[in-house]
Backbone atoms as SQL, in Angstrom:
CREATE TABLE atoms (id INTEGER PRIMARY KEY, chain TEXT, resi INTEGER, resn TEXT, atom TEXT, x REAL, y REAL, z REAL);
INSERT INTO atoms VALUES
  (1, 'A', 1, 'UNK', 'N', -47.372, 115.352, 96.887),
  (2, 'A', 1, 'UNK', 'CA', -47.910, 116.441, 96.184),
  (3, 'A', 1, 'UNK', 'C', -47.752, 116.296, 94.643),
  (4, 'A', 2, 'UNK', 'N', -48.775, 116.558, 93.848),
  (5, 'A', 2, 'UNK', 'CA', -48.715, 116.529, 92.519),
  (6, 'A', 2, 'UNK', 'C', -47.864, 117.635, 91.899),
  (7, 'A', 3, 'UNK', 'N', -47.035, 117.275, 91.043),
  (8, 'A', 3, 'UNK', 'CA', -46.189, 118.377, 90.277),
  (9, 'A', 3, 'UNK', 'C', -47.029, 119.030, 89.228),
  (10, 'A', 4, 'UNK', 'N', -46.841, 120.400, 89.038),
  (11, 'A', 4, 'UNK', 'CA', -47.729, 121.050, 88.191),
  (12, 'A', 4, 'UNK', 'C', -47.490, 120.509, 86.728),
  (13, 'A', 5, 'UNK', 'N', -46.300, 120.005, 86.354),
  (14, 'A', 5, 'UNK', 'CA', -46.086, 119.331, 85.007),
  (15, 'A', 5, 'UNK', 'C', -46.932, 118.113, 84.771),
  (16, 'A', 6, 'UNK', 'N', -47.449, 117.483, 85.816),
  (17, 'A', 6, 'UNK', 'CA', -48.420, 116.332, 85.743),
  (18, 'A', 6, 'UNK', 'C', -49.789, 116.943, 85.495),
  (19, 'A', 7, 'UNK', 'N', -50.197, 118.056, 86.034),
  (20, 'A', 7, 'UNK', 'CA', -51.615, 118.538, 85.866),
  (21, 'A', 7, 'UNK', 'C', -51.737, 119.647, 84.901),
  (22, 'A', 8, 'UNK', 'N', -50.848, 119.989, 84.082),
  (23, 'A', 8, 'UNK', 'CA', -51.059, 121.018, 83.136),
  (24, 'A', 8, 'UNK', 'C', -50.392, 120.601, 81.823),
  (25, 'A', 9, 'UNK', 'N', -51.146, 120.766, 80.779),
  (26, 'A', 9, 'UNK', 'CA', -50.232, 120.542, 79.374),
  (27, 'A', 9, 'UNK', 'C', -50.903, 121.718, 78.495),
  (28, 'A', 10, 'UNK', 'N', -50.014, 122.098, 77.515),
  (29, 'A', 10, 'UNK', 'CA', -50.232, 122.901, 76.578),
  (30, 'A', 10, 'UNK', 'C', -50.328, 122.259, 75.390),
  (31, 'A', 11, 'UNK', 'N', -51.688, 121.989, 74.879),
  (32, 'A', 11, 'UNK', 'CA', -51.897, 121.211, 73.652),
  (33, 'A', 11, 'UNK', 'C', -51.191, 121.825, 72.394),
  (34, 'A', 12, 'UNK', 'N', -50.350, 121.045, 71.635),
  (35, 'A', 12, 'UNK', 'CA', -49.734, 121.569, 70.433),
  (36, 'A', 12, 'UNK', 'C', -48.574, 122.473, 70.701),
  (37, 'A', 13, 'UNK', 'N', -48.182, 122.786, 72.036),
  (38, 'A', 13, 'UNK', 'CA', -47.075, 123.709, 72.270),
  (39, 'A', 13, 'UNK', 'C', -45.681, 123.166, 71.863),
  (40, 'A', 14, 'UNK', 'N', -44.794, 124.079, 71.577),
  (41, 'A', 14, 'UNK', 'CA', -43.410, 123.598, 71.406),
  (42, 'A', 14, 'UNK', 'C', -42.913, 123.447, 72.802),
  (43, 'A', 15, 'UNK', 'N', -41.867, 122.542, 72.818),
  (44, 'A', 15, 'UNK', 'CA', -41.261, 122.162, 74.165),
  (45, 'A', 15, 'UNK', 'C', -40.751, 123.432, 74.838),
  (46, 'A', 16, 'UNK', 'N', -40.066, 124.280, 74.149),
  (47, 'A', 16, 'UNK', 'CA', -39.379, 125.518, 74.691),
  (48, 'A', 16, 'UNK', 'C', -40.545, 126.362, 75.339),
  (49, 'A', 17, 'UNK', 'N', -41.679, 126.654, 74.573),
  (50, 'A', 17, 'UNK', 'CA', -42.707, 127.432, 75.139),
  (51, 'A', 17, 'UNK', 'C', -43.462, 126.772, 76.282),
  (52, 'A', 18, 'UNK', 'N', -43.632, 125.452, 76.182),
  (53, 'A', 18, 'UNK', 'CA', -44.304, 124.729, 77.189),
  (54, 'A', 18, 'UNK', 'C', -43.541, 124.855, 78.472),
  (55, 'A', 19, 'UNK', 'N', -42.173, 124.717, 78.477),
  (56, 'A', 19, 'UNK', 'CA', -41.392, 124.680, 79.601),
  (57, 'A', 19, 'UNK', 'C', -41.387, 126.030, 80.267),
  (58, 'A', 20, 'UNK', 'N', -41.447, 127.196, 79.501),
  (59, 'A', 20, 'UNK', 'CA', -41.456, 128.502, 80.073),
  (60, 'A', 20, 'UNK', 'C', -42.730, 128.743, 80.849),
  (61, 'A', 21, 'UNK', 'N', -43.816, 128.452, 79.906),
  (62, 'A', 21, 'UNK', 'CA', -45.281, 128.574, 80.519),
  (63, 'A', 21, 'UNK', 'C', -45.547, 127.830, 81.733),
  (64, 'A', 22, 'UNK', 'N', -45.229, 126.589, 81.694),
  (65, 'A', 22, 'UNK', 'CA', -45.340, 125.554, 83.007),
  (66, 'A', 22, 'UNK', 'C', -44.662, 126.085, 84.073),
  (67, 'A', 23, 'UNK', 'N', -43.342, 126.501, 83.930),
  (68, 'A', 23, 'UNK', 'CA', -42.700, 127.117, 84.988),
  (69, 'A', 23, 'UNK', 'C', -43.150, 128.287, 85.711),
  (70, 'A', 24, 'UNK', 'N', -43.741, 129.140, 84.811),
  (71, 'A', 24, 'UNK', 'CA', -44.320, 130.415, 85.315),
  (72, 'A', 24, 'UNK', 'C', -45.836, 130.227, 85.922),
  (73, 'A', 25, 'UNK', 'N', -46.453, 129.245, 85.554),
  (74, 'A', 25, 'UNK', 'CA', -47.774, 128.970, 86.149),
  (75, 'A', 25, 'UNK', 'C', -47.667, 128.876, 87.517),
  (76, 'A', 26, 'UNK', 'N', -46.675, 128.092, 88.052),
  (77, 'A', 26, 'UNK', 'CA', -46.489, 127.858, 89.563),
  (78, 'A', 26, 'UNK', 'C', -47.374, 126.847, 90.190),
  (79, 'A', 27, 'UNK', 'N', -47.270, 126.795, 91.453),
  (80, 'A', 27, 'UNK', 'CA', -47.754, 125.850, 92.203),
  (81, 'A', 27, 'UNK', 'C', -49.168, 126.089, 92.642),
  (82, 'A', 28, 'UNK', 'N', -49.714, 127.291, 92.513),
  (83, 'A', 28, 'UNK', 'CA', -51.264, 127.546, 92.869),
  (84, 'A', 28, 'UNK', 'C', -52.110, 126.669, 92.036),
  (85, 'A', 29, 'UNK', 'N', -51.964, 126.469, 90.809),
  (86, 'A', 29, 'UNK', 'CA', -52.843, 125.665, 90.012),
  (87, 'A', 29, 'UNK', 'C', -52.872, 124.136, 90.567),
  (88, 'A', 30, 'UNK', 'N', -51.561, 123.646, 90.873),
  (89, 'A', 30, 'UNK', 'CA', -51.500, 122.377, 91.339),
  (90, 'A', 30, 'UNK', 'C', -52.176, 122.244, 92.661),
  (91, 'A', 31, 'UNK', 'N', -52.239, 123.226, 93.506),
  (92, 'A', 31, 'UNK', 'CA', -52.881, 123.123, 94.656),
  (93, 'A', 31, 'UNK', 'C', -54.371, 123.167, 94.397),
  (94, 'A', 32, 'UNK', 'N', -54.944, 123.897, 93.505),
  (95, 'A', 32, 'UNK', 'CA', -56.254, 123.898, 93.086),
  (96, 'A', 32, 'UNK', 'C', -56.683, 122.619, 92.391),
  (97, 'A', 33, 'UNK', 'N', -55.788, 121.932, 91.499),
  (98, 'A', 33, 'UNK', 'CA', -56.167, 120.721, 90.839),
  (99, 'A', 33, 'UNK', 'C', -55.949, 119.471, 91.523),
  (100, 'A', 34, 'UNK', 'N', -54.793, 119.318, 92.282),
  (101, 'A', 34, 'UNK', 'CA', -54.440, 118.008, 92.774),
  (102, 'A', 34, 'UNK', 'C', -55.410, 117.373, 93.689),
  (103, 'A', 35, 'UNK', 'N', -56.007, 118.033, 94.646),
  (104, 'A', 35, 'UNK', 'CA', -56.972, 117.335, 95.468),
  (105, 'A', 35, 'UNK', 'C', -58.116, 116.697, 94.684),
  (106, 'A', 36, 'UNK', 'N', -58.437, 117.222, 93.511),
  (107, 'A', 36, 'UNK', 'CA', -59.474, 116.622, 92.741),
  (108, 'A', 36, 'UNK', 'C', -58.979, 115.739, 91.564),
  (109, 'A', 37, 'UNK', 'N', -57.738, 115.620, 91.477),
  (110, 'A', 37, 'UNK', 'CA', -57.157, 115.038, 90.480),
  (111, 'A', 37, 'UNK', 'C', -57.536, 115.526, 89.033),
  (112, 'A', 38, 'UNK', 'N', -57.703, 116.717, 88.940),
  (113, 'A', 38, 'UNK', 'CA', -58.074, 117.453, 87.643),
  (114, 'A', 38, 'UNK', 'C', -56.743, 117.696, 86.898),
  (115, 'A', 39, 'UNK', 'N', -56.996, 117.859, 85.673),
  (116, 'A', 39, 'UNK', 'CA', -55.925, 118.232, 84.774),
  (117, 'A', 39, 'UNK', 'C', -56.235, 119.430, 83.843),
  (118, 'A', 40, 'UNK', 'N', -55.396, 120.298, 83.738),
  (119, 'A', 40, 'UNK', 'CA', -55.730, 121.571, 82.781),
  (120, 'A', 40, 'UNK', 'C', -54.964, 121.387, 81.414),
  (121, 'A', 41, 'UNK', 'N', -55.655, 121.689, 80.383),
  (122, 'A', 41, 'UNK', 'CA', -55.212, 121.672, 79.128),
  (123, 'A', 41, 'UNK', 'C', -55.371, 122.999, 78.525),
  (124, 'A', 42, 'UNK', 'N', -54.264, 123.684, 78.056),
  (125, 'A', 42, 'UNK', 'CA', -54.383, 124.961, 77.409),
  (126, 'A', 42, 'UNK', 'C', -54.037, 124.845, 75.948),
  (127, 'A', 43, 'UNK', 'N', -55.007, 125.121, 75.042),
  (128, 'A', 43, 'UNK', 'CA', -54.757, 124.834, 73.631),
  (129, 'A', 43, 'UNK', 'C', -53.740, 125.899, 73.070),
  (130, 'A', 44, 'UNK', 'N', -53.362, 125.673, 71.746),
  (131, 'A', 44, 'UNK', 'CA', -52.273, 126.425, 71.180),
  (132, 'A', 44, 'UNK', 'C', -52.770, 127.892, 71.135),
  (133, 'A', 45, 'UNK', 'N', -53.930, 128.070, 70.644),
  (134, 'A', 45, 'UNK', 'CA', -54.486, 129.482, 70.466),
  (135, 'A', 45, 'UNK', 'C', -54.597, 130.196, 71.802),
  (136, 'A', 46, 'UNK', 'N', -54.984, 129.506, 72.897),
  (137, 'A', 46, 'UNK', 'CA', -55.044, 130.125, 74.227),
  (138, 'A', 46, 'UNK', 'C', -53.608, 130.448, 74.751),
  (139, 'A', 47, 'UNK', 'N', -52.832, 129.580, 74.534),
  (140, 'A', 47, 'UNK', 'CA', -51.362, 129.827, 74.892),
  (141, 'A', 47, 'UNK', 'C', -50.794, 131.027, 74.181),
  (142, 'A', 48, 'UNK', 'N', -50.987, 130.977, 72.837),
  (143, 'A', 48, 'UNK', 'CA', -50.436, 132.177, 72.089),
  (144, 'A', 48, 'UNK', 'C', -51.123, 133.447, 72.565),
  (145, 'A', 49, 'UNK', 'N', -52.326, 133.396, 72.862),
  (146, 'A', 49, 'UNK', 'CA', -53.019, 134.667, 73.431),
  (147, 'A', 49, 'UNK', 'C', -52.430, 135.043, 74.719),
  (148, 'A', 50, 'UNK', 'N', -52.122, 134.177, 75.584),
  (149, 'A', 50, 'UNK', 'CA', -51.566, 134.499, 76.892),
  (150, 'A', 50, 'UNK', 'C', -50.187, 135.166, 76.726),
  (151, 'A', 51, 'UNK', 'N', -49.250, 134.564, 75.780),
  (152, 'A', 51, 'UNK', 'CA', -48.048, 135.048, 75.568),
  (153, 'A', 51, 'UNK', 'C', -48.028, 136.364, 74.880),
  (154, 'A', 52, 'UNK', 'N', -49.044, 136.506, 74.043),
  (155, 'A', 52, 'UNK', 'CA', -49.205, 137.946, 73.308),
  (156, 'A', 52, 'UNK', 'C', -49.582, 139.027, 74.307),
  (157, 'A', 53, 'UNK', 'N', -50.210, 138.717, 75.327),
  (158, 'A', 53, 'UNK', 'CA', -50.458, 139.729, 76.390),
  (159, 'A', 53, 'UNK', 'C', -49.234, 140.316, 76.935),
  (160, 'A', 54, 'UNK', 'N', -48.062, 139.649, 76.707),
  (161, 'A', 54, 'UNK', 'CA', -46.841, 140.308, 77.345),
  (162, 'A', 54, 'UNK', 'C', -46.343, 141.335, 76.424),
  (163, 'A', 55, 'UNK', 'N', -46.436, 142.555, 76.806),
  (164, 'A', 55, 'UNK', 'CA', -45.964, 143.627, 75.971),
  (165, 'A', 55, 'UNK', 'C', -44.552, 143.956, 76.209),
  (166, 'A', 56, 'UNK', 'N', -43.943, 143.354, 77.379),
  (167, 'A', 56, 'UNK', 'CA', -42.525, 143.660, 77.508),
  (168, 'A', 56, 'UNK', 'C', -41.769, 142.375, 77.839),
  (169, 'A', 57, 'UNK', 'N', -41.588, 141.456, 76.914),
  (170, 'A', 57, 'UNK', 'CA', -40.947, 140.034, 77.040),
  (171, 'A', 57, 'UNK', 'C', -39.513, 140.429, 77.536),
  (172, 'A', 58, 'UNK', 'N', -38.957, 141.513, 77.284),
  (173, 'A', 58, 'UNK', 'CA', -37.532, 141.824, 77.601),
  (174, 'A', 58, 'UNK', 'C', -37.418, 142.108, 79.183),
  (175, 'A', 59, 'UNK', 'N', -38.520, 142.232, 79.797),
  (176, 'A', 59, 'UNK', 'CA', -38.442, 142.497, 81.295),
  (177, 'A', 59, 'UNK', 'C', -38.364, 141.108, 81.932),
  (178, 'A', 60, 'UNK', 'N', -38.448, 140.022, 81.361),
  (179, 'A', 60, 'UNK', 'CA', -38.210, 138.778, 82.066),
  (180, 'A', 60, 'UNK', 'C', -39.623, 138.082, 82.445),
  (181, 'A', 61, 'UNK', 'N', -39.613, 137.255, 83.509),
  (182, 'A', 61, 'UNK', 'CA', -40.648, 136.661, 83.838),
  (183, 'A', 61, 'UNK', 'C', -41.740, 137.298, 84.680),
  (184, 'A', 62, 'UNK', 'N', -41.452, 138.469, 85.208),
  (185, 'A', 62, 'UNK', 'CA', -42.509, 139.157, 86.088),
  (186, 'A', 62, 'UNK', 'C', -43.713, 139.453, 85.385),
  (187, 'A', 63, 'UNK', 'N', -43.579, 140.083, 84.173),
  (188, 'A', 63, 'UNK', 'CA', -44.828, 140.505, 83.413),
  (189, 'A', 63, 'UNK', 'C', -45.683, 139.092, 83.067),
  (190, 'A', 64, 'UNK', 'N', -44.847, 138.052, 82.633),
  (191, 'A', 64, 'UNK', 'CA', -45.695, 136.888, 82.354),
  (192, 'A', 64, 'UNK', 'C', -46.446, 136.215, 83.633),
  (193, 'A', 65, 'UNK', 'N', -45.851, 136.346, 84.757),
  (194, 'A', 65, 'UNK', 'CA', -46.465, 135.899, 86.055),
  (195, 'A', 65, 'UNK', 'C', -47.738, 136.771, 86.248),
  (196, 'A', 66, 'UNK', 'N', -47.617, 138.036, 86.044),
  (197, 'A', 66, 'UNK', 'CA', -48.937, 138.914, 86.314),
  (198, 'A', 66, 'UNK', 'C', -50.026, 138.538, 85.268),
  (199, 'A', 67, 'UNK', 'N', -49.599, 138.238, 84.016),
  (200, 'A', 67, 'UNK', 'CA', -50.605, 137.808, 83.048),
  (201, 'A', 67, 'UNK', 'C', -51.203, 136.545, 83.215),
  (202, 'A', 68, 'UNK', 'N', -50.362, 135.510, 83.737),
  (203, 'A', 68, 'UNK', 'CA', -50.970, 134.297, 84.001),
  (204, 'A', 68, 'UNK', 'C', -51.707, 134.351, 85.313),
  (205, 'A', 69, 'UNK', 'N', -51.470, 135.317, 86.239),
  (206, 'A', 69, 'UNK', 'CA', -52.364, 135.406, 87.522),
  (207, 'A', 69, 'UNK', 'C', -53.680, 135.980, 87.003),
  (208, 'A', 70, 'UNK', 'N', -53.700, 136.988, 86.228),
  (209, 'A', 70, 'UNK', 'CA', -54.953, 137.736, 85.732),
  (210, 'A', 70, 'UNK', 'C', -55.818, 136.851, 84.746),
  (211, 'A', 71, 'UNK', 'N', -55.108, 136.125, 83.962),
  (212, 'A', 71, 'UNK', 'CA', -55.866, 135.545, 82.762),
  (213, 'A', 71, 'UNK', 'C', -55.992, 133.988, 82.991),
  (214, 'A', 72, 'UNK', 'N', -55.247, 133.379, 83.950),
  (215, 'A', 72, 'UNK', 'CA', -55.270, 131.920, 83.981),
  (216, 'A', 72, 'UNK', 'C', -55.711, 131.548, 85.386),
  (217, 'A', 73, 'UNK', 'N', -54.826, 131.919, 86.389),
  (218, 'A', 73, 'UNK', 'CA', -55.054, 131.538, 87.802),
  (219, 'A', 73, 'UNK', 'C', -56.430, 131.948, 88.358),
  (220, 'A', 74, 'UNK', 'N', -56.646, 133.171, 88.194),
  (221, 'A', 74, 'UNK', 'CA', -58.008, 133.776, 88.856),
  (222, 'A', 74, 'UNK', 'C', -59.223, 133.264, 88.039),
  (223, 'A', 75, 'UNK', 'N', -59.138, 133.215, 86.702),
  (224, 'A', 75, 'UNK', 'CA', -60.382, 132.638, 85.988),
  (225, 'A', 75, 'UNK', 'C', -60.625, 131.154, 86.242),
  (226, 'A', 76, 'UNK', 'N', -59.461, 130.534, 86.367),
  (227, 'A', 76, 'UNK', 'CA', -59.526, 129.100, 86.627),
  (228, 'A', 76, 'UNK', 'C', -60.206, 128.862, 87.907),
  (229, 'A', 77, 'UNK', 'N', -59.706, 129.492, 89.079),
  (230, 'A', 77, 'UNK', 'CA', -60.340, 129.427, 90.438),
  (231, 'A', 77, 'UNK', 'C', -61.779, 129.724, 90.409),
  (232, 'A', 78, 'UNK', 'N', -62.242, 130.746, 89.685),
  (233, 'A', 78, 'UNK', 'CA', -63.537, 130.999, 89.443),
  (234, 'A', 78, 'UNK', 'C', -64.435, 130.005, 88.858),
  (235, 'A', 79, 'UNK', 'N', -63.756, 129.291, 87.713),
  (236, 'A', 79, 'UNK', 'CA', -64.394, 128.390, 87.035),
  (237, 'A', 79, 'UNK', 'C', -64.662, 127.154, 87.878),
  (238, 'A', 80, 'UNK', 'N', -63.627, 126.734, 88.709),
  (239, 'A', 80, 'UNK', 'CA', -63.789, 125.446, 89.524),
  (240, 'A', 80, 'UNK', 'C', -64.864, 125.673, 90.544),
  (241, 'A', 81, 'UNK', 'N', -64.836, 126.935, 91.213),
  (242, 'A', 81, 'UNK', 'CA', -65.919, 127.061, 92.132),
  (243, 'A', 81, 'UNK', 'C', -67.343, 127.125, 91.489),
  (244, 'A', 82, 'UNK', 'N', -67.431, 127.761, 90.307),
  (245, 'A', 82, 'UNK', 'CA', -68.794, 127.846, 89.721),
  (246, 'A', 82, 'UNK', 'C', -69.424, 126.585, 89.147),
  (247, 'A', 83, 'UNK', 'N', -68.261, 125.780, 88.616),
  (248, 'A', 83, 'UNK', 'CA', -68.808, 124.481, 87.901),
  (249, 'A', 83, 'UNK', 'C', -68.510, 123.244, 88.413),
  (250, 'A', 84, 'UNK', 'N', -67.759, 123.322, 89.530),
  (251, 'A', 84, 'UNK', 'CA', -67.431, 122.069, 90.264),
  (252, 'A', 84, 'UNK', 'C', -67.187, 120.753, 89.411),
  (253, 'A', 85, 'UNK', 'N', -66.101, 120.802, 88.671),
  (254, 'A', 85, 'UNK', 'CA', -65.922, 119.551, 87.738),
  (255, 'A', 85, 'UNK', 'C', -65.686, 118.391, 88.579),
  (256, 'A', 86, 'UNK', 'N', -66.020, 117.223, 87.940),
  (257, 'A', 86, 'UNK', 'CA', -65.795, 115.958, 88.692),
  (258, 'A', 86, 'UNK', 'C', -64.373, 115.598, 88.726),
  (259, 'A', 87, 'UNK', 'N', -64.007, 114.686, 89.723),
  (260, 'A', 87, 'UNK', 'CA', -62.649, 114.257, 89.794),
  (261, 'A', 87, 'UNK', 'C', -62.258, 113.592, 88.505),
  (262, 'A', 88, 'UNK', 'N', -60.838, 113.725, 88.224),
  (263, 'A', 88, 'UNK', 'CA', -60.291, 113.041, 87.053),
  (264, 'A', 88, 'UNK', 'C', -60.731, 113.846, 85.695),
  (265, 'A', 89, 'UNK', 'N', -61.452, 115.047, 85.787),
  (266, 'A', 89, 'UNK', 'CA', -61.802, 115.604, 84.633),
  (267, 'A', 89, 'UNK', 'C', -60.612, 116.487, 84.049),
  (268, 'A', 90, 'UNK', 'N', -60.761, 116.756, 82.791),
  (269, 'A', 90, 'UNK', 'CA', -59.706, 117.546, 82.052),
  (270, 'A', 90, 'UNK', 'C', -60.361, 118.966, 81.835),
  (271, 'A', 91, 'UNK', 'N', -59.936, 120.015, 82.552),
  (272, 'A', 91, 'UNK', 'CA', -60.456, 121.380, 82.349),
  (273, 'A', 91, 'UNK', 'C', -59.604, 121.988, 81.194),
  (274, 'A', 92, 'UNK', 'N', -60.304, 122.425, 80.135),
  (275, 'A', 92, 'UNK', 'CA', -59.641, 122.967, 78.925),
  (276, 'A', 92, 'UNK', 'C', -59.752, 124.405, 78.872),
  (277, 'A', 93, 'UNK', 'N', -58.626, 125.084, 78.603),
  (278, 'A', 93, 'UNK', 'CA', -58.709, 126.569, 78.385),
  (279, 'A', 93, 'UNK', 'C', -58.556, 126.899, 76.688),
  (280, 'A', 94, 'UNK', 'N', -59.488, 127.451, 76.177),
  (281, 'A', 94, 'UNK', 'CA', -59.386, 127.767, 74.777),
  (282, 'A', 94, 'UNK', 'C', -59.868, 129.121, 74.460),
  (283, 'A', 95, 'UNK', 'N', -59.741, 129.671, 73.335),
  (284, 'A', 95, 'UNK', 'CA', -60.289, 130.949, 72.964),
  (285, 'A', 95, 'UNK', 'C', -61.569, 130.911, 72.436),
  (286, 'A', 96, 'UNK', 'N', -62.371, 131.740, 72.696),
  (287, 'A', 96, 'UNK', 'CA', -63.718, 131.921, 72.254),
  (288, 'A', 96, 'UNK', 'C', -64.125, 133.459, 71.984),
  (289, 'A', 97, 'UNK', 'N', -64.353, 133.830, 70.803),
  (290, 'A', 97, 'UNK', 'CA', -64.478, 135.190, 70.600),
  (291, 'A', 97, 'UNK', 'C', -63.283, 136.126, 71.009),
  (292, 'A', 98, 'UNK', 'N', -62.081, 135.598, 70.835),
  (293, 'A', 98, 'UNK', 'CA', -60.913, 136.323, 71.237),
  (294, 'A', 98, 'UNK', 'C', -60.562, 136.351, 72.556),
  (295, 'A', 99, 'UNK', 'N', -61.308, 135.615, 73.509),
  (296, 'A', 99, 'UNK', 'CA', -61.052, 135.630, 75.029),
  (297, 'A', 99, 'UNK', 'C', -60.932, 134.204, 75.473),
  (298, 'A', 100, 'UNK', 'N', -60.030, 133.979, 76.513),
  (299, 'A', 100, 'UNK', 'CA', -59.873, 132.595, 76.955),
  (300, 'A', 100, 'UNK', 'C', -61.136, 132.294, 77.795),
  (301, 'A', 101, 'UNK', 'N', -61.559, 131.114, 77.592),
  (302, 'A', 101, 'UNK', 'CA', -62.694, 130.407, 78.317),
  (303, 'A', 101, 'UNK', 'C', -62.229, 129.071, 78.791),
  (304, 'A', 102, 'UNK', 'N', -62.943, 128.502, 79.798),
  (305, 'A', 102, 'UNK', 'CA', -62.645, 127.191, 80.358),
  (306, 'A', 102, 'UNK', 'C', -63.921, 126.257, 80.107),
  (307, 'A', 103, 'UNK', 'N', -63.675, 125.030, 79.975),
  (308, 'A', 103, 'UNK', 'CA', -64.715, 124.069, 79.829),
  (309, 'A', 103, 'UNK', 'C', -64.200, 122.647, 80.313),
  (310, 'A', 104, 'UNK', 'N', -65.136, 121.742, 80.488),
  (311, 'A', 104, 'UNK', 'CA', -64.703, 120.406, 81.018),
  (312, 'A', 104, 'UNK', 'C', -65.009, 119.451, 79.699),
  (313, 'A', 105, 'UNK', 'N', -63.834, 118.759, 79.432),
  (314, 'A', 105, 'UNK', 'CA', -64.108, 117.754, 78.339),
  (315, 'A', 105, 'UNK', 'C', -63.485, 116.499, 78.520);
């Protein structure tokens, strides 16, 4: 099985932030991405936006998990179903008009 660290990268992210975000994303994305050999890239602005949604960082990982579920996992699944990217594609998450969007590049 593909490790999530192999299928997700945060473009321009610092190592500390990258490790936290990757660990919190979890195995669901790997399950979505691995069968198609897809890779997800989250750009710096989108990563910052995701982290900024956490109004209570002092509460630990639980709020971040909910944020990633709502703003990354669910929209990614919807995007994959709607757009059916080809194998070996890179799915990119970036900000557009202040909201995260996905595209294949």
